[in-house]
C-alpha positions in Angstrom: 12.6 -11.2 7.5 10.1 -8.7 6.8 6.2 -7.9 7.5 4.4 -6.8 4.6 1.7 -4.3 5.2 -1.6 -3.9 3.1 -3.1 -0.9 2.1 -3.7 1.4 5.0 -5.5 4.4 3.5 -4.9 6.5 6.4 -6.3 4.1 9.1 -3.5 5.1 11.4 -4.6 3.9 14.4 -5.2 0.1 13.0 -1.8 0.4 11.4 -0.5 1.2 15.3 -2.5 -1.7 16.7 -1.1 -4.4 14.3 2.5 -3.4 14.7 2.1 -3.7 18.1 1.1 -7.4 18.1 3.7 -8.4 15.5 6.2 -7.3 18.5 7.3 -3.9 17.2 8.2 -1.1 20.0 7.3 2.0 19.4 9.1 3.9 21.9 11.1 5.8 20.0 8.2 7.0 17.9 8.2 4.9 15.1 8.1 0.7 15.1 11.3 -0.9 15.1 11.3 -4.7 15.9 13.8 -5.9 18.5 15.0 -9.1 16.1 15.3 -6.9 13.0 12.2 -7.4 11.0 11.6 -4.7 8.5 8.2 -3.3 7.5 7.2 -3.2 3.7 4.5 -1.5 2.6 2.4 -1.7 -0.7 1.5 1.4 -1.1 -1.9 3.3 -1.0 -0.9 4.8 2.4 -3.2 7.4 2.7 -6.9 8.4 1.3 -10.6 7.6 2.6 -9.1 6.9 6.3 -9.0 9.5 9.0 -5.3 10.2 9.3 -3.5 9.8 5.7 -1.0 12.5 6.3 0.6 11.3 9.7 0.5 7.4 7.7 2.4 9.1 5.3 5.1 11.2 7.6 5.3 8.2 9.7 6.4 6.1 6.3 8.9 8.9 5.7 10.4 8.3 8.7 11.0 4.8 8.8 11.7 4.5 4.8 13.3 8.0 3.8 15.1 9.2 7.3 15.6 6.0 9.1 15.9 3.6 6.6 14.1 0.8 8.7 11.6 0.2 6.1 10.8 -0.2 2.7 7.9 1.2 0.4 6.3 1.3 -3.1 3.8 3.4 -4.2 0.1 3.0 -5.0 -2.2 4.4 -7.6 -3.6 6.9 -4.5 0.2 7.4 -3.7 1.1 8.5 -7.2 -2.2 10.4 -7.7 -1.4 12.6 -4.0 1.8 13.1 -5.6 0.7 14.7 -8.8 -1.6 16.8 -6.4 1.7 17.9 -4.7 3.7 18.7 -7.5 1.4 21.0 -9.1 0.0 18.4 -11.4 -4.0 18.8 -12.2 -5.8 16.0 -10.8 -9.7 15.4 -10.0 -10.3 15.1 -6.0 -12.2 12.6 -5.9 -12.3 8.3 -5.3 -11.0 9.4 -1.5 -8.0 12.1 -2.4 -10.4 14.6 -1.2 -10.4 13.7 2.4 -6.4 13.7 2.2 -6.6 17.5 0.7 -9.0 18.4 3.2 -6.5 17.4 6.1 -3.8 19.2 4.0 -5.5 22.3 3.7 -6.2 22.5 7.6 -3.0 22.5 7.9 -0.9 25.6 8.6 1.9 27.1 5.9 4.7 25.3 7.3 2.7 21.9 7.9 1.7 22.0 4.6 5.3 22.6 3.4 6.9 19.7 5.4 4.0 17.0 4.4 4.4 18.1 0.5 8.8 17.9 0.8 8.7 14.8 3.1 5.9 12.9 0.4 7.6 13.9 -2.7 10.8 12.7 -1.7 9.7 9.4 -0.2 7.6 9.0 -3.5 10.3 10.2 -5.9 13.0 8.0 -3.9 11.3 4.7 -4.0 10.8 2.0 -6.5 7.6 0.8 -8.1 8.3 -2.6 -6.3 11.0 -4.5 -4.4 12.4 -7.4 -4.8 14.0 -8.7 -1.8 15.6 -12.1 0.0 17.7 -12.7 -3.2 15.3 -12.5 -5.7 12.9 -14.8 -3.5 10.5 -11.8 -2.6 8.5 -9.2 -4.8 6.4 -6.9 -3.5 4.6 -4.0 -5.0 1.1 -2.6 -5.5 -1.2 -4.0 -7.4 1.1 -7.3 -8.7 3.3 -7.4 -11.6 3.9 -10.2 -14.8 6.8 -12.7 -14.6 8.1 -11.0 -17.3 7.9 -7.5 -16.0 9.9 -8.1 -13.2 13.3 -6.4 -13.3 12.0 -4.2 -16.2 10.8 -0.6 -16.0 8.6 1.9 -18.1 5.1 3.2 -18.6 3.4 -0.7 -19.3 5.3 -1.9 -16.2 4.5 1.2 -14.1 0.3 0.4 -15.1 0.4 -2.6 -14.3 2.1 -2.5 -10.8 0.2 0.8 -9.9 -3.7 -0.6 -11.7 -3.6 -4.3 -12.1 -4.2 -6.1 -15.4 -6.7 -3.4 -16.4 -8.2 -4.1 -19.4 -9.4 0.1 -20.4 -13.5 -1.1 -19.8 -15.2 0.2 -17.0 -17.6 -1.2 -14.5 -21.2 0.4 -13.9 -19.7 2.1 -11.0 -16.8 3.6 -13.0 -14.2 1.2 -11.5 -11.7 -0.3 -14.1 -11.8 -3.7 -15.4 -9.0 -6.0 -14.1 -7.6 -9.6 -15.2 -7.1 -12.0 -12.5 -3.3 -12.3 -13.3 -2.5 -13.9 -10.3 -4.1 -17.1 -11.7 -2.0 -17.1 -14.6 1.8 -16.6 -12.5 4.1 -19.4 -12.4 6.9 -18.1 -11.4 9.1 -18.9 -8.3 9.1 -15.6 -6.5 6.4 -15.2 -4.1 4.6 -12.1 -4.8 2.9 -9.8 -2.2 0.8 -7.1 -3.4 -2.8 -5.4 -2.4 -4.9 -2.9 -4.3 -8.1 -4.8 -4.8 -9.7 -5.4 -1.3 -11.0 -9.0 -0.6 -12.5 -10.2 2.5 -9.7 -12.6 3.5 -5.8 -12.5 2.4 -6.1 -14.1 -0.9 -3.1 -16.8 -2.2 -3.0 -18.1 -5.8 -0.2 -19.8 -6.9 2.5 -18.1 -5.7 1.3 -14.7 -5.0 -0.8 -13.3 -1.8 -3.4 -10.4 -2.1 -2.9 -8.9 1.6 -5.7 -5.8 0.8 -8.2 -6.9 3.5 -9.7 -3.4 3.1 -9.1 -1.4 6.5 -10.6 1.3 5.2 -13.8 -0.2 3.9 -14.7 -2.0 6.9 -12.5 -4.6 7.0 -9.3 -5.3 8.4 -5.5 -4.2 8.2 -3.5 -7.6 7.4 0.1 -8.3 7.6 2.0 -11.1 5.9 5.0 -12.6 7.9 8.0 -13.4 5.7 9.5 -16.3 5.2 7.0 -17.8 7.5 4.2 -16.8 4.9 1.5 -16.1 7.9 -0.7 -13.1 8.3 -1.9 -11.1 11.0 -4.9 -9.1 10.7 -6.6 -6.2 12.8 -10.3 -5.2 12.7 -11.2 -1.8 11.4 -12.8 1.2 12.9 -14.4 2.2 9.8 -18.0 1.6 8.8 -18.0 -1.8 6.4 -19.1 -1.5 3.1 -19.8 -4.7 1.2 -19.7 -3.9 -2.0 -16.2 -2.6 -2.1 -14.7 -6.2 -1.8 -14.1 -8.6 -4.9 -15.3 -12.1 -4.7 -13.4 -14.6 -7.2 -15.8 -17.1 -7.1 
C-alpha cells in the first residue's frame, strides 16, 4: 500500500497537511502510517517554494535513514545535485530560491544538507518498480520499453519527459504526450507537467497539480487509485498549467 506524492517544490507545509489527511502520524518527527502504508516521492522536492531544504532533509530522513519511503529524482533534483557536487549550473527556473536558502545557512548546516541530498540522490533509482511490477513511479513518465532498463535515453525521458528538442516561446521544452501512446499493464504514476486536476490516461496518472504555482499538492493512493489533494498557499500562476484539450 503506497501513497504517491506529486512534485512538492519546497511546499513543505502543504506536504505536512497532505500526509495528515492521508492518516500519517508525525509524533516521531516524520510521517509514519499506523497501517504500514509507505510514501513514494516522484521527484522535484525543491525549487521555487519556501522550504526546499527542509523538504529535502525530511525525505532523506524517510528514505535513506529510516527506510520508510521511496524516492526517485526529478529534473530539479538533478540540477540541485549537480550544484552540490560542484558542477557549473545556471541558477534559474527556481534553483536560485534553493541556493538562497542554502547560502543563508551556517557552514556546518550547509555541509549537512549538502551531504544528505547527495546521499539521497546517489542512493535512489531513476524509477521504482513496485507491487511485483504492477506499479511504476517516476518523475516525468517512462516508455513501456524503457521499464527495466537504464542508460542516458532512459534518464532523459524519466527526468524531462518525451522532449522533441524544440522550445516554446517561453523557453520551456516541447514535450510529446507519451501517455496517449502507453499500452502497458503496469500503472505509471508521475508528475513533472503541472495540470489542474490529476490526469488519468490509459494506465498512467499525472499527479503534479502545481502546488508551487498555486494549485494543489496531490497524492495518489495505491492500490485504491484514489487521489487526495490539499490547496496551495502560493499565488496562482495560470500559464504554468498545461492543458491537453
